[in-house]
Steps between C-alpha positions, in 0.01 A plus 500: 500500500226272627273596211736399213610187686139394554415572137795289386383209717156522340645498149728210598201298620309577179797391288554188709141380500459565129806284444365224724156512336591552135872423479463151355240629252739778391772240443256282303395795285866589438583146384200468267544857375864439405397191302226692319719791388603301191192277473431579133862456395527168688178366351596610147837328534358160599144490361434469129225734372177338384491690170785595267631850559446728203279257308223658290167535680242302306244456777301799623355551845153373407639185344727438801205532738289265286779240489549521877128464566478199271799334665346562842158370397331839537500754781495877539792722411662659806827642369717506192872558532627620163838377369668820618399423858712194572831325442332221302404747222161327489137573575421412862126442519322453831168318469253488789293184526154461650652348815673838558847363424730666248745339264786660313559394142783604267442568132786537253436827310668358190358149466197503731635205698327473839656357814295455816796386709794715390742561783812705555657291780747759623245776448245302704745475791573872478129577483450302822785692663327820385177392672702433815663842478172681440254306713682204661294282263196577718238721328349791693666427836845476342442818299394682815801383702750600230332840456518560875862383508589771247374770735672328792826505301460877465455534877796269566718708267395826665566359847839369389593839356400675823718262703793533257484875429834648615568820686663789309857415409452126561398393149824321416482299820135416435594345165811320627539129568736424788814311399608182679162488675333194644235327289208650695646852473579453129145374443358800685709745295395334174132508603529866597702626202323295232165607643595865472636461146193308382244717682370676189465173310327334796250786511443459125453123529256540787289772337501348149436148631192613690385715208513211251274289724280763668537821294217675685701483824772716348292719269249560781770671706527779244281810482218443252622765257845337476387142446561340159188562297548186296566286805173607655317411180670166440497374856174622645249581226251221417492385135266714294174330403380521144185393326430123512684289248182380333417851372811518279741255342801551727848545360718193469824471701696583185299818443535595869878459485515699176292783647716519813818502291404845370674642807827626345822311561345201678475125454218287638600243762180382671125499435274461804141403432224621737392252766138615474342389167285817498811717520655615173814651655818319396839606628811491284845525651757687289877522514753740351848426368657696786294346782725405787314189619504207262160376376298707751423808291421851612152587371152350510232580242134430571307412184122483473458194278133581440546853365850456361642794695784561741350611830816548702878517472687463826864583452727416792756733348256788459514773763804561721362315802411196286851488356652504848293198605566329165872505575459321835472154343809518273704663776395221739644234267777699333334481157495879488866501393524177304760234575718742695206592723421134560859423596499793745169386654633144528808623688288721724260210558787278612618780731147525643505125555827544691338771716215268590724204580729723706204633697374150577851390601543799734168424669598135537837560667355768729221261593762237587698753703191598699420135575859440612487808724169389651642155580806659659283721723288201596810304610625801697174516696525133593848557642 
């Protein structure tokens, strides 16, 4: 009996100290995550798009880039977001200046109108909340902390399940909430039962959250022969070098987008220019009509602009392992099952928030009880 009892005490300490160390962060992530479930729908409802939806496209990619450069007073092209990539239905052109700053300009694909200061006020607030959710608005250090917290959430869930797991024949009692209980007992039952019910989703949130920030941490745990082939290529392989640009007339952005669009059933969303001027490798992000994550896409094509050839197609929905990891993002947000999935994730997110608040409350009242007991013992010694 001593062995199981000692093991339970260890798991209880793990669960307790995770809650004390990461509890407030878990609550913060739950709040911001619930807000972000419907971020696109909220922004679309309150922010007017920059360009008219469904208007004929009279401005090509090359012309949009030229207009953006002229409006910016020059600069190097860093990225082009095609109209299919954003809720403004416009070209989003990022221009890098010589002082290493970048500026985003919007170009109307119908009229060619350029705006250097277009804003979606509600969308901007939601984007800031997204940076808080993903990295606490602190690059590198924030990313690292959130990635670690995902793994810690997995450990917290496992420890909670071990503490909750009922003996044979006790399942109904383990899922019961005591009637007419005091507030502390009711809070404890809610924390215990909701934690058990949400365990699978908590594991998914923890694993997928870490994967989206530090994919190598999750993929690296798998045997080499079971890792997603496309993930290894996209995430870890350096961009392929080609012959210097001055030996050939490189393809224009329009030609690059057209070449990448030869992949059946896809639509271009983003063009990424190489950072190194001697590198001819452009990357084009593609989406499919049935992609589960809005605007993100599911394939990346590498185009050699000097030779006019496709040198790589990395499909996140290619082999079985890649498809499994592809589904982590839409399952994390509920997008995998449309509006219904988002509503379910919102409800589960609110329940997770309740678990966190209940855990903090239980620690607080027990802390107060211990202090009161210590004071009582101190008075007894004086007498």
